[in-house]
C-alpha positions as CSV (number, residue, x, y, z in Angstrom):
1,M,51.0,131.1,57.8
2,A,49.0,130.8,55.4
3,E,46.1,132.6,57.1
4,S,48.5,135.9,57.9
5,K,49.4,136.1,54.5
6,N,46.0,136.1,53.6
7,E,45.1,138.7,56.0
8,L,47.7,141.2,55.0
9,N,47.6,143.1,51.9
10,Y,51.1,144.9,51.6
11,N,50.2,147.0,48.2
12,E,50.4,151.0,47.8
13,D,47.2,151.7,50.2
14,S,49.6,150.2,53.0
15,I,52.3,153.4,52.9
16,Q,51.2,156.2,54.8
17,I,53.1,159.5,54.7
18,L,53.5,161.6,58.5
19,E,55.9,164.0,57.6
20,G,58.8,165.2,56.0
21,L,62.8,164.3,56.1
22,E,64.5,167.5,56.2
23,A,65.6,167.7,59.6
24,V,68.0,164.1,59.3
25,R,70.8,165.6,58.7
26,K,70.5,168.9,60.6
27,R,70.3,166.7,63.8
28,P,71.5,162.7,62.8
29,G,72.5,162.0,66.3
30,M,68.4,162.2,67.0
31,Y,67.4,159.0,64.3
32,I,70.7,157.0,65.0
33,G,71.9,158.1,68.1
34,S,75.5,159.5,66.8
35,T,77.5,159.6,64.0
36,D,80.8,157.6,64.4
37,A,81.0,153.9,64.2
38,R,77.8,153.1,66.5
39,G,75.9,155.4,64.2
40,L,77.0,154.0,60.7
41,H,76.2,150.5,61.8
42,H,72.8,151.9,62.7
43,L,72.3,152.7,59.2
44,V,72.7,149.2,58.6
45,W,70.3,147.3,61.1
46,E,67.7,150.1,60.0
47,I,67.6,148.3,56.2
48,V,68.5,144.5,57.6
49,D,65.5,145.0,59.9
50,N,63.1,146.0,57.6
51,S,63.8,142.5,55.8
52,I,63.4,140.7,58.8
53,D,60.0,142.4,59.2
54,E,59.3,141.0,56.0
55,S,60.7,137.3,57.5
56,L,58.6,138.1,60.6
57,A,55.8,138.4,58.1
58,G,55.8,135.4,56.7
59,F,57.3,136.3,53.2
60,C,61.3,136.2,53.7
61,N,63.4,132.9,54.7
62,E,66.9,134.7,53.0
63,I,68.7,137.9,53.5
64,N,72.2,138.4,52.2
65,V,74.4,140.9,53.1
66,T,77.6,142.4,51.5
67,I,80.3,144.9,52.2
68,E,81.1,145.9,48.6
69,K,84.5,147.2,48.1
70,D,84.1,150.3,47.0
71,G,82.9,151.0,50.8
72,S,79.4,150.8,50.2
73,L,76.6,148.1,51.6
74,T,74.1,146.1,50.2
75,V,71.3,144.7,51.6
76,R,69.1,141.7,49.7
77,D,65.8,139.9,50.4
78,N,63.5,137.7,48.8
79,G,60.2,139.0,50.3
80,R,57.6,140.7,48.6
81,G,59.3,143.5,46.9
82,V,58.4,147.0,47.9
83,P,55.0,148.4,46.2
84,I,56.1,149.6,42.8
85,G,52.9,151.6,41.7
86,M,52.2,154.8,42.3
87,Y,51.2,156.7,45.4
88,K,48.0,157.6,46.2
89,G,46.8,161.4,45.4
90,T,50.7,162.0,43.9
91,N,52.7,161.7,41.0
92,Q,55.5,160.2,42.8
93,S,56.1,156.3,42.4
94,T,55.7,154.4,46.1
95,P,59.0,153.8,46.9
96,E,60.2,157.1,46.0
97,I,57.7,157.7,49.2
98,I,58.9,155.2,51.0
99,F,62.8,156.1,50.7
100,S,62.5,160.0,50.9
101,V,59.8,161.2,52.9
102,L,60.6,160.3,56.7
103,H,58.1,158.4,58.6
104,A,56.0,157.0,55.3
105,G,56.6,153.0,55.6
106,G,53.5,150.1,55.7
107,K,53.6,150.1,59.8
108,F,51.9,153.5,60.5
109,G,48.2,152.0,60.2
110,G,48.5,150.1,56.9
111,D,48.0,146.4,56.9
112,G,51.0,145.6,55.5
113,Y,52.7,144.2,59.0
114,K,50.9,143.1,62.0
115,T,54.2,143.4,64.2
116,S,57.7,145.4,62.9
117,G,60.6,145.8,64.7
118,G,62.4,148.0,62.3
119,L,61.3,151.3,61.5
120,H,60.6,150.7,58.2
121,G,59.9,153.6,56.2
122,V,61.9,155.8,58.7
123,G,64.7,153.8,59.0
124,S,65.1,153.5,55.3
125,S,64.5,157.2,54.7
126,V,67.1,157.9,57.5
127,V,69.4,155.9,55.7
128,N,69.0,157.5,52.3
129,A,69.5,161.1,54.0
130,L,72.7,160.1,55.7
131,S,74.0,158.4,52.2
132,S,76.1,160.0,49.3
133,K,74.6,157.2,47.0
134,F,71.1,154.8,47.4
135,Q,69.3,152.8,45.0
136,V,66.8,150.1,45.6
137,T,66.2,147.5,43.2
138,I,63.3,145.8,43.5
139,Y,61.9,142.4,42.2
140,R,58.3,142.3,41.7
141,D,55.5,142.0,39.5
142,G,57.5,140.0,37.3
143,V,59.6,142.9,36.6
144,I,62.8,144.7,38.0
145,S,62.8,148.1,38.8
146,K,65.3,150.7,40.2
147,I,65.3,154.0,41.8
148,K,68.4,156.2,42.9
149,F,69.2,158.8,44.8
150,A,72.0,161.1,46.2
151,N,73.6,163.2,48.1
152,G,71.4,162.6,51.4
153,G,68.2,161.6,49.1
154,K,68.2,164.1,46.5
155,L,66.1,161.7,43.8
156,V,68.8,161.5,40.6
157,S,66.7,158.5,38.8
158,P,63.3,158.0,39.5
159,L,61.4,154.3,39.1
160,K,62.0,152.5,36.3
161,T,61.7,149.2,34.9
162,T,65.0,147.7,33.6
163,G,64.2,144.4,33.2
164,N,61.5,141.3,33.9
165,S,62.0,138.9,36.6
166,K,60.1,135.9,38.0
167,Q,61.8,136.4,41.8
168,T,60.7,139.0,44.1
169,G,62.5,140.9,47.0
170,T,64.4,144.3,47.8
171,E,68.1,145.0,47.4
172,V,69.0,148.3,48.9
173,N,72.8,149.5,48.5
174,F,73.9,152.6,50.3
175,T,76.9,154.6,50.5
176,P,77.6,156.6,53.9
177,D,77.9,160.4,53.5
178,E,81.5,161.0,54.8
179,T,80.7,164.6,55.6
180,M,78.2,163.2,58.2
181,F,80.6,160.3,59.9
182,S,83.6,160.5,61.4
183,T,84.1,156.8,59.6
184,T,82.6,155.2,57.1
185,K,84.3,152.1,57.3
186,F,82.2,149.2,57.8
187,S,83.1,146.4,60.3
188,F,83.0,142.5,59.5
189,S,82.9,141.5,62.9
190,T,80.5,143.9,64.3
191,I,78.0,143.4,61.4
192,S,78.8,139.5,62.1
193,E,77.7,139.5,65.4
194,R,74.6,141.4,64.7
195,L,73.4,138.9,61.9
196,K,74.0,135.7,63.7
197,E,71.9,137.1,66.8
198,S,69.0,138.4,64.3
199,A,69.2,134.1,62.8
200,L,69.2,132.7,66.1
201,L,66.3,134.7,66.9
202,N,64.3,133.7,63.9
203,S,64.2,130.5,63.5
204,G,64.8,128.8,59.7
205,L,65.7,132.3,58.0
206,K,69.5,132.0,56.3
207,I,71.4,135.7,56.5
208,S,74.9,135.7,54.9
209,L,77.7,138.3,55.2
210,K,80.8,138.7,52.5
211,D,83.1,140.8,52.4
212,E,84.6,141.9,49.3
213,R,87.2,143.7,50.6
214,S,89.0,140.5,52.1
215,N,86.7,137.6,50.8
216,K,85.5,136.5,54.2
217,F,82.2,135.3,54.2
218,V,79.7,133.9,57.0
219,E,76.1,132.0,56.6
220,Y,74.0,131.2,59.8
221,K,70.7,129.4,59.7
222,Y,69.1,128.0,62.9
223,E,66.3,125.5,62.7
224,N,65.8,125.8,66.6
225,G,67.0,128.8,67.3
226,L,66.4,130.4,70.5
227,I,67.5,126.8,72.1
228,E,71.0,127.4,70.1
229,F,71.3,131.1,71.6
230,V,70.8,129.6,75.0
231,N,73.4,127.2,74.4
232,E,75.5,130.4,72.9
233,L,75.1,131.8,75.7
234,R,75.9,129.5,78.2
235,G,79.8,128.6,76.4
236,S,81.7,126.2,78.5
237,Q,78.9,126.3,81.6
238,K,77.3,122.8,82.7
239,N,73.8,122.6,81.9
240,L,71.4,121.0,84.9
241,C,68.8,120.6,82.1
242,N,68.8,120.4,78.6
243,P,67.3,124.2,77.1
244,I,63.8,124.3,77.8
245,L,61.3,126.1,75.0
246,I,58.2,127.2,76.3
247,K,56.0,128.9,73.3
248,G,52.0,129.8,72.8
249,Q,49.7,133.2,72.4
250,D,48.0,135.0,74.8
251,L,46.6,137.9,74.2
252,D,47.2,138.3,70.5
253,I,50.9,137.8,71.9
254,E,53.0,136.0,70.7
255,V,55.4,134.6,73.3
256,E,58.2,131.9,72.7
257,I,61.1,131.7,75.7
258,A,64.2,129.5,76.1
259,L,65.7,129.0,79.2
260,T,68.1,126.6,81.0
261,Y,69.7,126.4,84.4
262,T,73.6,125.8,84.3
263,N,75.8,125.3,87.6
264,D,77.5,128.5,87.3
265,F,76.2,131.6,89.8
266,A,75.6,134.4,87.3
267,E,72.4,134.9,85.6
268,N,71.9,136.3,81.9
269,V,68.1,137.3,80.8
270,V,67.7,138.7,77.8
271,G,64.5,140.1,76.6
272,F,63.1,141.1,72.7
273,A,60.1,142.6,71.5
274,N,59.5,142.1,67.4
275,N,62.7,141.3,67.1
276,V,64.4,144.6,69.2
277,K,66.4,143.8,72.1
278,T,65.0,145.3,75.1
279,S,68.2,145.9,77.1
280,D,66.1,146.9,79.8
281,G,64.1,144.3,80.0
282,G,60.4,145.1,80.6
283,T,57.2,143.9,81.2
284,H,57.4,140.7,79.4
285,V,60.7,140.0,81.2
286,T,59.0,140.9,84.1
287,G,56.4,138.4,83.3
288,F,58.8,135.6,82.3
289,R,60.1,136.0,85.9
290,T,56.8,136.0,87.8
291,G,55.5,132.9,86.1
292,L,59.0,131.1,86.5
293,L,59.0,131.7,90.2
294,K,55.3,130.8,90.9
295,A,55.7,127.5,89.2
296,L,58.7,126.4,90.8
297,N,57.0,127.6,94.3
298,E,54.0,125.5,93.8
299,Y,56.2,122.5,92.6
300,G,58.7,123.0,95.5
301,R,55.3,123.2,97.6
302,Q,53.9,120.0,96.2
303,Q,56.9,117.8,96.5
304,G,57.7,119.4,100.6
305,V,60.8,120.4,100.1
306,L,60.0,124.3,100.8
307,K,57.2,123.4,103.4
308,D,56.8,126.9,105.4
309,K,59.7,128.4,103.0
310,R,58.9,130.8,100.0
311,L,61.4,131.2,97.0
312,D,61.7,134.7,96.0
313,S,62.8,136.2,92.9
314,S,66.7,136.7,93.6
315,D,66.8,132.7,94.8
316,V,66.0,131.5,91.6
317,K,68.5,133.6,89.4
318,E,71.5,132.1,89.9
319,G,72.5,129.8,87.3
320,L,69.6,131.3,85.0
321,I,69.8,131.4,81.2
322,A,66.6,132.7,79.2
323,I,65.8,134.5,76.0
324,V,62.1,136.2,75.7
325,T,60.7,137.2,73.2
326,V,57.5,138.5,72.2
327,K,55.8,139.1,68.8
328,V,53.3,142.6,70.1
329,P,51.1,143.8,67.6
330,E,51.3,147.1,66.5
331,N,48.3,148.5,68.1
332,L,49.8,147.3,71.1
333,I,52.9,147.9,71.3
334,Q,54.7,150.0,73.7
335,Y,58.1,151.6,74.9
336,E,59.3,153.5,77.9
337,G,61.4,156.8,76.8
338,Q,62.7,156.9,73.4
339,T,65.6,154.1,72.9
340,K,63.3,151.4,73.1
341,G,65.5,149.8,75.9
342,K,62.4,148.9,77.9
343,L,59.0,147.1,76.6
344,G,56.3,148.9,78.7
345,T,53.0,146.6,76.9
346,S,50.7,145.5,80.2
347,E,49.3,142.7,78.3
348,A,52.7,141.2,77.3
349,K,53.4,140.7,81.3
350,T,50.1,138.9,81.4
351,A,51.1,137.1,78.5
352,C,54.5,135.6,79.7
353,E,53.9,135.5,83.0
354,K,50.7,133.0,82.1
355,I,52.4,130.8,79.3
356,T,55.5,130.6,81.6
357,E,54.1,129.5,84.7
358,Q,51.9,126.8,82.9
359,I,54.2,125.2,80.5
360,F,57.3,125.2,82.8
361,G,54.9,124.3,85.6
362,F,54.3,121.0,83.4
363,W,57.8,120.4,82.6
364,L,58.5,120.4,86.4
365,Q,56.3,117.7,86.7
366,E,57.8,115.5,84.4
367,N,61.4,116.0,85.3
368,K,61.4,115.3,88.9
369,T,65.1,115.2,89.5
370,I,66.3,117.8,87.5
371,A,63.5,120.1,89.1
372,L,64.4,119.2,92.7
373,E,67.8,120.4,91.4
374,I,67.0,123.3,90.4
375,I,64.8,124.2,93.9
376,E,67.6,122.4,95.6
377,K,70.4,125.6,94.0
378,A,67.8,128.5,94.6
379,L,67.5,127.4,98.7
380,L,71.8,127.1,98.6
381,A,71.6,130.9,96.1
382,R,69.6,132.0,99.1
383,K,72.0,130.0,101.4
384,A,74.6,132.4,100.0
385,R,72.8,135.7,99.9
386,D,72.4,135.4,103.5
387,E,76.0,134.8,104.3
388,A,76.7,137.9,101.8
389,R,74.5,139.8,103.1
390,K,75.8,139.1,107.0
391,A,79.0,139.9,105.2
392,R,78.0,143.1,103.9
393,Q,76.6,144.1,106.9
394,A,79.8,143.7,108.7
395,V,81.7,145.7,106.4
396,R,78.8,148.7,107.2
397,D,79.8,147.7,111.0
398,Q,83.5,147.7,110.6
399,K,82.9,151.0,108.3
400,S,81.1,152.4,111.2
401,K,83.5,151.8,113.6
402,S,86.6,153.0,111.6
403,R,84.8,156.0,110.3
404,G,84.8,154.8,106.5
405,K,88.6,154.3,106.3
406,T,88.6,150.6,106.5
407,M,86.4,149.9,103.9
408,L,86.5,153.0,101.6
409,G,90.4,152.0,101.5
410,K,92.6,154.6,99.6
411,L,89.4,156.4,98.3
412,T,90.1,160.1,98.2
413,P,86.6,161.8,98.0
414,A,84.8,164.5,96.1
415,Q,84.2,167.6,98.5
416,G,80.7,168.7,96.1
417,K,77.5,166.8,97.0
418,N,76.2,166.6,93.6
419,K,75.8,163.1,93.0
420,E,75.3,163.5,89.1
421,Q,77.9,165.8,88.7
422,N,80.6,164.0,90.9
423,E,83.1,161.8,88.9
424,L,84.7,158.5,90.5
425,F,88.0,157.9,88.9
426,L,89.7,154.0,89.1
427,V,93.3,154.3,88.9
428,E,96.1,151.9,87.8
429,G,98.8,152.2,90.5
430,D,99.4,154.1,93.5
431,S,102.0,156.4,91.7
432,A,99.1,158.0,89.2
433,G,96.7,157.6,91.9
434,G,98.5,160.2,93.6
435,S,99.4,162.0,90.6
436,A,95.4,161.8,89.5
437,K,95.0,163.1,93.5
438,S,97.4,166.0,93.4
439,G,95.8,166.8,89.7
440,R,91.8,166.7,89.9
441,D,89.4,169.1,90.8
442,R,88.6,168.0,94.2
443,K,84.9,169.7,94.0
444,F,83.7,166.8,91.9
445,Q,86.3,164.5,91.4
446,A,87.2,161.4,93.4
447,I,90.1,159.4,93.3
448,L,90.8,155.5,93.7
449,P,94.1,153.8,93.1
450,L,94.1,150.0,92.5
451,R,96.9,147.8,93.4
452,G,97.4,145.1,90.9
453,K,94.7,143.4,89.0
454,V,91.6,142.8,90.7
455,I,89.5,139.5,91.1
456,N,87.9,138.1,88.4
457,A,84.3,138.2,89.4
458,E,83.6,135.9,86.2
459,K,85.0,132.7,87.5
460,T,84.3,133.8,91.4
461,K,81.3,133.1,93.7
462,L,79.8,136.2,95.4
463,I,80.6,135.3,99.0
464,D,84.7,135.5,97.5
465,L,84.0,138.6,95.5
466,L,82.9,140.4,99.1
467,K,86.1,139.0,100.9
468,N,88.8,141.1,98.8
469,E,89.3,144.2,100.2
470,E,89.6,145.8,96.4
471,I,85.9,145.0,95.0
472,T,84.5,145.5,98.9
473,T,86.5,149.4,98.0
474,I,84.9,150.0,95.1
475,I,81.4,148.8,95.7
476,N,81.1,150.6,99.5
477,A,82.6,153.8,97.2
478,I,80.1,153.4,94.5
479,G,77.5,153.4,97.0
480,A,74.4,151.3,95.5
481,G,75.3,147.8,96.3
482,M,75.5,144.9,94.2
483,G,73.7,142.3,92.4
484,S,70.5,142.1,92.9
485,E,70.3,144.8,95.5
486,F,72.2,147.0,93.4
487,E,70.1,150.3,93.0
488,L,70.6,153.0,90.3
489,D,69.5,155.3,92.4
490,E,71.9,155.1,94.9
491,V,75.1,155.7,93.5
492,N,77.0,158.0,94.6
493,Y,78.4,159.2,90.9
494,G,77.6,160.1,87.6
495,K,80.5,159.4,85.9
496,I,82.6,156.0,86.8
497,I,85.6,156.6,85.0
498,I,88.6,153.9,84.5
499,M,91.8,154.9,84.0
500,T,94.7,152.5,83.3
501,D,98.1,152.4,81.6
502,A,98.2,152.4,77.2
503,D,99.3,148.4,77.3
504,T,97.9,145.1,77.6
505,D,98.1,144.8,81.1
506,G,95.8,148.1,81.4
507,A,93.6,146.3,78.9
508,H,93.1,143.4,81.6
509,I,92.4,145.5,84.7
510,Q,89.9,147.5,82.3
511,T,88.1,144.0,81.3
512,L,88.4,142.8,85.0
513,L,86.3,146.3,86.0
514,L,83.9,145.8,83.8
515,T,83.7,142.2,84.2
516,F,82.2,143.2,87.2
517,F,80.4,145.9,86.2
518,Y,78.6,143.6,83.8
519,R,77.8,141.1,86.0
520,Y,77.1,142.4,89.4
521,M,76.3,146.3,88.9
522,K,75.2,145.9,84.8
523,E,72.6,149.1,85.2
524,L,76.0,151.0,85.4
525,I,76.7,150.1,82.4
526,T,73.2,150.4,80.7
527,N,72.4,153.8,81.8
528,K,76.1,154.8,80.5
529,K,77.5,155.6,83.5
530,V,81.0,153.8,82.7
531,Y,83.7,155.6,81.1
532,I,87.5,154.7,79.8
533,A,89.7,157.2,80.3
534,M,92.2,158.2,77.1
535,P,95.7,159.7,77.9
536,P,97.5,160.8,75.4
537,L,100.1,158.4,73.7
538,F,102.4,161.4,73.1
539,K,103.7,164.7,73.9
540,V,105.5,166.7,70.9
541,S,107.6,169.7,71.5
542,Q,109.1,171.8,68.3
543,G,111.7,174.4,68.6
544,N,111.4,175.7,72.1
545,K,110.3,172.9,74.4
546,K,107.7,175.6,75.8
547,D,105.8,175.2,72.3
548,F,104.5,171.7,73.1
549,V,101.4,169.3,71.8
550,Y,99.3,166.2,72.8
551,L,98.9,163.2,70.4
552,W,96.2,160.5,71.1
553,T,96.9,158.3,68.0
554,E,99.8,157.3,65.7
555,D,97.9,159.0,62.9
556,E,97.9,162.0,64.5
557,L,101.7,161.8,64.9
558,S,102.1,161.2,61.5
559,K,99.6,164.2,60.3
560,Y,101.5,166.4,62.6
561,M,105.2,165.2,61.7
562,K,104.3,166.3,58.0
563,K,103.4,169.8,58.8
564,A,106.5,170.6,61.4
565,K,109.0,173.5,60.8
566,S,111.6,172.4,62.8
567,K,112.9,170.0,64.9
568,V,110.9,167.7,66.6
569,E,111.5,166.3,70.0
570,I,108.8,163.6,70.7
571,Q,108.2,162.1,73.9
572,R,105.9,158.4,74.1
573,Y,104.2,157.7,77.4
574,K,104.1,154.5,78.5
575,G,102.2,154.7,81.8
576,L,100.2,157.4,83.5
577,G,102.9,157.0,86.0
578,E,104.9,159.1,83.6
579,M,102.9,162.2,83.6
580,N,103.1,164.7,86.8
581,A,99.5,166.1,88.2
582,D,98.8,169.1,86.0
583,Q,99.3,166.9,82.5
584,L,97.3,164.3,83.8
585,W,94.6,166.3,84.8
586,E,95.2,168.6,81.6
587,T,95.1,165.8,79.5
588,T,92.5,163.1,80.8
589,M,90.8,164.8,83.7
590,D,89.8,168.3,82.8
591,P,86.2,167.7,81.7
592,E,86.8,170.4,79.0
593,Q,89.9,168.7,76.7
594,R,89.9,165.2,78.1
595,K,88.5,162.0,75.7
596,L,86.4,159.5,77.2
597,I,85.1,156.1,75.4
598,Q,81.7,155.7,76.9
599,V,80.8,151.8,77.6
600,T,77.9,150.8,76.1
601,I,76.6,147.2,75.2
602,D,75.7,146.5,71.4
603,D,74.1,142.7,71.6
604,A,74.2,140.2,74.3
605,L,75.7,137.6,72.2
606,G,78.5,139.8,71.2
607,A,78.8,140.6,75.3
608,E,78.4,137.3,76.8
609,T,81.2,135.7,73.9
610,T,83.3,138.4,74.5
611,F,83.2,138.5,78.3
612,R,83.6,134.3,78.4
613,T,86.5,135.2,76.0
614,L,88.4,137.4,78.7
615,M,87.7,135.9,81.4
616,G,87.5,132.2,80.7
617,D,90.5,129.7,81.3
618,N,92.3,130.1,78.3
619,A,94.5,132.9,79.3
620,E,96.3,132.4,75.5
621,K,92.7,133.4,73.6
622,R,92.4,136.2,76.3
623,K,95.9,137.9,75.5
624,E,95.5,137.4,71.3
625,W,91.9,138.8,71.6
626,I,93.0,141.9,73.9
627,E,95.9,142.7,71.6
628,E,93.6,142.2,68.3
629,N,90.6,144.2,69.5
630,V,91.7,146.6,72.1
631,K,92.9,149.6,70.5
632,F,94.9,152.6,73.0
633,T,94.3,154.9,70.1
634,L,90.9,157.2,68.8
635,E,90.5,154.9,65.9
636,D,87.6,154.8,63.8
637,N,86.2,151.4,65.8
638,I,86.4,153.5,68.7
639,D,82.9,154.7,70.1
640,Y,83.9,157.7,72.1
641,V,82.6,161.1,73.9
642,E,84.1,163.6,74.6
643,A,82.9,164.1,78.4
């Protein structure tokens, strides 16, 4: 660590300017993704990631986040503190440049950081641009310095010294601009889950969160972060082995991996590059898988248990839980696409493959009994997959014989051939399915009614899933296979829309379907093809019953009632079956009028925890979670898109 500190010279000369800030308020979605709850919390991640970068560089071991009573949020770290001198060639202070000019920071060719995950200058200035108030307090060079902005990044108080201090670090306090966001209410649970994940990824870093509104407080610090991260993901599943830690460096890339095998059949491998989650994997994950497979095949041949057989990547996935992290120098970091969802650095594949094969191979040699159990599990997985393949073939044969009627169940297909435009509605119940079938636009909307609750994919083996008629019907309707054989390009629909009643049973059906997609067709979710339909809660008539409106929330109803000028008649919809075909179309299915929740995955730990809660053995805990967290209204804490 001392060597890295000497090499990194973080001062005014480390800051470079690439362009201005004007476009952020005009097109905020380009910078933070959206202006709803998701975009709001993206502001938090940008500031927190800057502090984490200080930790990655070796200069910060504590980060404190506070949700203030006035609705603002404060992030304080004990890093080096932002440079406070004048920026070269200008009459502006360096903090003014960093926090008010887009692409100004210590990560654009300067030597302030070797690796970084956050966008630093980009993120800080974007947060400033989207805040009504933005204040930075800097502890550096023995003094306390402050600078203030307001109304979207306008300087209201230049940098000035306000006192003396031996502390170092940076404190940022910002108030999101209400005119830019649909909600400015920070979620304690959302921030808490993200901070916990960050602490797990950074051993020894203490991160706390305090909510002054409710006096809630959490603190996270892990000495063996990745090992504990794997245990968090494992939950109640039984380990075949204690978590294994793989660490090394190659091609100037630092690799750290934790993995275990469980007695479960689901796989969960999560990748991170410079502390940023790579939802779609990438070269580091590919390298890890290749190294793991090579080590197992080599050991299996040495022990004579594989003989003429050879395991493939699908065989060794079952029960595998792994966190794959890499720290890649700024000059090597490459991502595929604009969202940092997939790492593209070729050197990361080479490094992860080499280090995994060597260290995991050595571990296998030292742990013969468990190593043979892992290989036996892989061979059983191959056998089960062969049986599943035969079952799928039988499905195809039956489909061919019956011209598709048997295995497509009650599917009413769309007439159009444009896959990306076509939509599949998974509808709760035959009654609502009938209305949806009658009310749909048959050119591009397909309807599949579901009878009762779908089988729980979290607790069912693959071979048993394939015996379930509802599941096989969904698989065949989507048309892209499942599990390791899932092919995104083969999906028959651009949108798969879950449409259930607005009650607890409807929420349970949603979670059962989402669990199946998450475990066996995760790419549907990561590629944003899964949605939840939002039927209205009320039909309100005023005066002449022909004069009516649909309302989706209690809040909308309250506002409507205050403005009503005559007697109002309110119809509360208890289920989709209460709507006739034309009502269902105009409220819930018409692309011009409907509201959809787009299903996304924010963080690996949160997703795993949620699915274990929802689909685990504790029915009471599941019911409690649904009642507390599932809102059947378009409120502030729900991320929805009109589509």
